[in-house]
C-alpha positions in Angstrom: 7.8 -17.7 -28.6 10.8 -19.2 -27.5 12.4 -19.2 -24.0 14.7 -16.5 -25.0 11.7 -14.5 -26.2 12.2 -14.8 -30.0 8.8 -15.1 -32.0 8.9 -18.1 -34.3 6.8 -19.7 -36.8 5.6 -23.0 -35.3 2.3 -24.6 -35.4 2.0 -26.4 -32.0 2.6 -25.7 -28.3 4.6 -28.9 -28.0 7.9 -29.7 -29.8 7.9 -33.5 -30.3 11.2 -33.4 -32.2 12.7 -33.0 -28.6 11.6 -36.6 -28.1 9.5 -35.4 -25.0 6.4 -33.2 -24.5 8.5 -30.1 -24.1 6.7 -26.7 -24.5 8.1 -24.3 -27.1 8.6 -21.6 -24.4 10.9 -23.9 -22.4 13.5 -24.2 -25.1 15.7 -21.5 -26.7 15.9 -20.5 -30.4 19.3 -22.2 -30.8 18.0 -25.5 -29.3 14.8 -25.3 -31.7 17.2 -24.4 -34.6 19.3 -27.6 -33.8 16.4 -30.0 -33.8 15.7 -29.0 -37.4 19.2 -29.4 -38.6 19.2 -33.3 -38.5 22.6 -34.3 -40.3 22.6 -36.6 -43.3 24.9 -39.6 -43.2 25.3 -39.4 -46.9 26.4 -35.8 -47.0 29.8 -35.6 -48.8 32.5 -33.3 -47.8 32.8 -30.0 -49.8 36.2 -29.0 -50.9 36.5 -25.3 -50.2 40.2 -24.7 -50.5 43.5 -26.5 -51.7 46.6 -25.3 -50.0 49.3 -26.7 -52.4 52.2 -25.7 -50.4 50.9 -27.4 -47.3 49.5 -30.2 -49.3 46.3 -29.9 -47.3 42.7 -30.0 -48.5 40.3 -27.9 -46.4 36.8 -29.4 -46.0 33.6 -27.8 -45.2 30.2 -29.8 -44.4 27.2 -28.0 -45.3 23.5 -28.8 -44.8 22.2 -31.2 -47.4 20.1 -29.4 -50.0 18.3 -32.5 -51.4 15.6 -33.9 -49.4 15.3 -37.3 -48.4 11.5 -37.4 -49.2 11.7 -40.3 -51.5 14.7 -42.1 -50.2 13.9 -45.7 -49.8 16.8 -46.0 -47.2 16.9 -42.7 -45.1 19.9 -41.9 -43.0 20.0 -43.4 -39.6 19.7 -39.9 -38.0 16.3 -39.6 -39.6 15.2 -42.9 -38.2 16.4 -41.9 -34.7 14.2 -38.7 -35.0 11.1 -40.6 -36.1 11.6 -43.0 -33.2 11.8 -40.1 -30.8 8.8 -38.4 -32.2 6.7 -41.6 -31.7 7.0 -41.4 -27.9 5.3 -37.8 -27.8 1.8 -36.8 -27.2 1.3 -35.1 -30.5 2.3 -38.3 -32.4 0.0 -40.5 -30.2 -2.9 -38.0 -30.7 -2.6 -37.5 -34.4 -0.7 -40.6 -35.6 2.0 -38.3 -37.2 4.1 -35.3 -36.5 3.5 -32.3 -38.8 7.0 -31.3 -39.1 8.5 -34.8 -39.9 5.6 -36.7 -41.8 7.2 -39.9 -42.9 10.5 -38.7 -44.7 9.0 -35.6 -46.4 10.9 -32.4 -46.7 11.8 -30.8 -43.3 13.2 -27.3 -43.4 14.7 -25.5 -40.4 12.2 -23.7 -38.2 11.7 -20.0 -39.0 11.6 -17.0 -37.0 8.9 -14.4 -37.6 11.7 -12.0 -38.5 13.1 -14.4 -41.2 9.7 -14.7 -42.7 9.1 -11.0 -42.9 12.5 -10.6 -44.4 12.2 -13.3 -46.9 8.7 -12.7 -48.5 7.9 -9.7 -50.6 5.7 -7.0 -49.0 3.1 -7.8 -51.7 2.3 -11.1 -49.8 -0.2 -10.4 -47.0 -0.1 -12.2 -43.7 -2.6 -13.5 -41.1 -0.4 -13.8 -38.1 -2.1 -16.2 -35.8 -0.8 -15.9 -32.2 -0.8 -19.1 -30.4 -1.0 -18.7 -26.6 -2.3 -21.7 -24.5 -5.8 -21.2 -23.2 -7.3 -23.3 -20.5 -8.8 -25.7 -23.1 -5.2 -26.1 -24.7 -3.6 -26.7 -21.4 -6.2 -29.6 -20.8 -6.0 -31.1 -24.2 -2.2 -31.1 -24.6 -1.5 -31.7 -20.9 0.6 -28.5 -20.7 2.5 -27.3 -17.5 0.3 -24.4 -16.2 2.8 -21.5 -16.7 3.8 -19.6 -19.9 5.4 -16.4 -20.8 3.5 -13.5 -19.3 0.9 -12.1 -21.7 2.2 -8.6 -22.2 5.8 -9.7 -22.7 4.4 -12.2 -25.3 2.4 -9.9 -27.1 4.8 -7.0 -27.0 7.5 -9.3 -28.5 5.5 -10.0 -31.4 4.2 -6.7 -32.1 7.6 -5.0 -31.8 9.1 -7.4 -34.3 6.0 -6.8 -36.7 6.6 -2.9 -36.5 10.4 -3.1 -36.6 9.9 -4.8 -40.0 7.0 -2.4 -40.9 6.2 -2.0 -44.5 3.3 -1.7 -46.8 2.4 -5.3 -46.2 -1.2 -6.3 -45.4 -1.4 -8.0 -41.9 -4.1 -9.2 -39.8 -3.6 -10.6 -36.4 -5.8 -13.6 -35.1 -5.9 -15.7 -32.1 -7.9 -18.3 -30.2 -7.1 -16.6 -27.0 -9.6 -13.9 -26.0 -6.9 -12.2 -24.0 -4.3 -12.1 -26.8 -7.0 -10.6 -29.0 -7.8 -7.8 -26.4 -4.1 -7.0 -25.9 -3.4 -7.0 -29.6 -6.3 -4.6 -30.2 -5.5 -2.3 -27.2 -1.6 -2.0 -27.9 -1.9 -1.0 -31.6 -4.4 0.3 -34.0 -2.7 -0.4 -37.4 -3.4 -3.9 -37.8 -7.0 -5.4 -37.5 -7.6 -8.3 -35.1 -9.6 -11.5 -35.8 -11.0 -13.5 -32.8 -10.7 -17.2 -33.6 -13.7 -19.3 -32.1 -14.7 -23.1 -31.9 -18.4 -22.0 -32.5 -20.1 -24.3 -30.1 -18.5 -27.5 -31.4 -16.1 -28.1 -28.5 -16.8 -28.2 -24.8 -14.7 -25.3 -23.4 -14.9 -23.4 -20.2 -14.5 -20.0 -21.6 -17.9 -18.8 -23.1 -16.1 -16.4 -25.4 -14.4 -19.2 -27.2 -17.2 -21.9 -26.8 -20.2 -19.9 -28.1 -20.5 -18.3 -31.3 -23.1 -15.8 -30.1 -20.7 -14.9 -27.3 -17.8 -14.8 -29.7 -19.7 -12.2 -31.7 -20.5 -9.9 -28.7 -16.9 -10.3 -27.5 -15.5 -9.1 -31.0 -17.9 -6.2 -31.0 -17.1 -5.2 -27.4 -13.4 -5.0 -28.1 -13.6 -3.5 -31.7 -12.1 -6.3 -33.3 -12.3 -6.8 -37.1 -14.4 -9.9 -37.0 -14.6 -13.5 -36.1 -13.2 -16.7 -37.6 -15.3 -19.9 -36.6 -15.0 -23.5 -37.2 -17.0 -24.2 -40.5 -19.4 -26.7 -38.9 -22.1 -24.2 -37.7 -21.9 -22.2 -40.9 -22.4 -25.3 -42.9 -25.4 -26.3 -40.7 -26.9 -22.9 -41.1 -25.4 -20.6 -43.7 -27.6 -17.7 -42.6 -25.4 -17.3 -39.7 -22.8 -15.4 -42.1 -25.6 -12.7 -42.4 -26.0 -12.5 -38.7 -22.4 -12.0 -38.0 -21.9 -9.5 -40.8 -25.1 -7.5 -39.5 -23.2 -6.9 -36.4 -20.5 -5.2 -38.5 -18.0 -8.0 -38.3 -15.9 -9.8 -40.9 -17.0 -13.3 -41.0 -14.7 -16.4 -41.8 -14.3 -20.1 -41.3 -11.8 -22.8 -40.9 -11.9 -26.7 -40.5 -11.5 -29.7 -42.5 -14.9 -29.2 -44.1 -13.5 -26.2 -46.0 -11.4 -28.7 -48.1 -14.6 -29.8 -49.9 -15.6 -27.8 -52.9 -19.3 -28.0 -52.4 -18.8 -26.7 -48.8 -16.7 -23.8 -49.9 -19.3 -22.9 -52.5 -22.2 -23.1 -50.0 -20.3 -20.5 -47.6 -19.3 -18.3 -50.5 -23.1 -18.2 -51.6 -23.9 -17.1 -47.9 -21.4 -14.2 -48.1 -18.4 -15.5 -46.1 -15.6 -13.0 -46.3 -12.6 -15.4 -45.3 -12.1 -19.1 -45.9 -9.2 -21.0 -44.3 -8.2 -24.2 -46.4 -5.5 -26.7 -46.9 -6.3 -27.6 -50.5 -5.7 -24.1 -51.7 -5.5 -24.8 -55.4 -8.7 -26.9 -55.5 -10.9 -24.4 -53.5 -9.5 -21.3 -55.3 -10.3 -23.0 -58.7 -13.7 -23.8 -57.4 -14.5 -20.3 -56.2 -13.1 -18.7 -59.4 -15.2 -21.0 -61.7 -18.3 -20.1 -59.5 -17.6 -16.4 -59.8 -16.9 -15.7 -56.2 -13.3 -14.5 -56.6 -11.2 -13.1 -59.3 -9.4 -15.3 -61.8 
């Protein structure tokens, strides 16, 4: 959520396009939008009117529609952006910035409202609410303040209900407090607790331990828990343990992009699998009879 309390679709807590480690809730929507509208030096003027009596030609510059993905000589403005990003924590930690990887296609950052308006109601959503936990604050060196929890959750829920339709939506979060509030403040959309399943050293037991995560999800009447895939791959029987507690079970992580790992978890009865290589894993599960063709 931005400084002016607009829910946006953005992956990280930091905004490296600023050239500094600015947290997303410290900049406004206009400022965030301006960061994604990098001008192109090769953009030609567009003639929109010709006033013959005055002998004047009106020009309007519009955002370039063709990407610079494969341009061997990208505009200087893009090179400047790349240089700014390289000075940030996210780039130094990952070796790239997800929004400007190389010179790949980069579109304007979208608000939650724009996405809800643009996609047909037949498209289901998993709305992951990102709110910094103590682990996140330590890992990304965040300033220890953020938008107040109730204001944060209310702003997102209000926008979802404002655009209410027949769309199937689930809400998820790594933050236990966000899960609690999202569950208490509404009953229409189920809530999933995201956990790191014992594979990271965290202070919060609810997020660190898969067992504690299961108890937490049951105690607050959540739909289920989504864990990093490592414990499931190490012991597929954990899927049965989670489901015996009346919870939906899912997993995420880089290991899910391996076909055999996806099949192993499907055989164990996994309900939800979060992947990057969607086409590959879908084909694998369809050929194995674990999902409809």
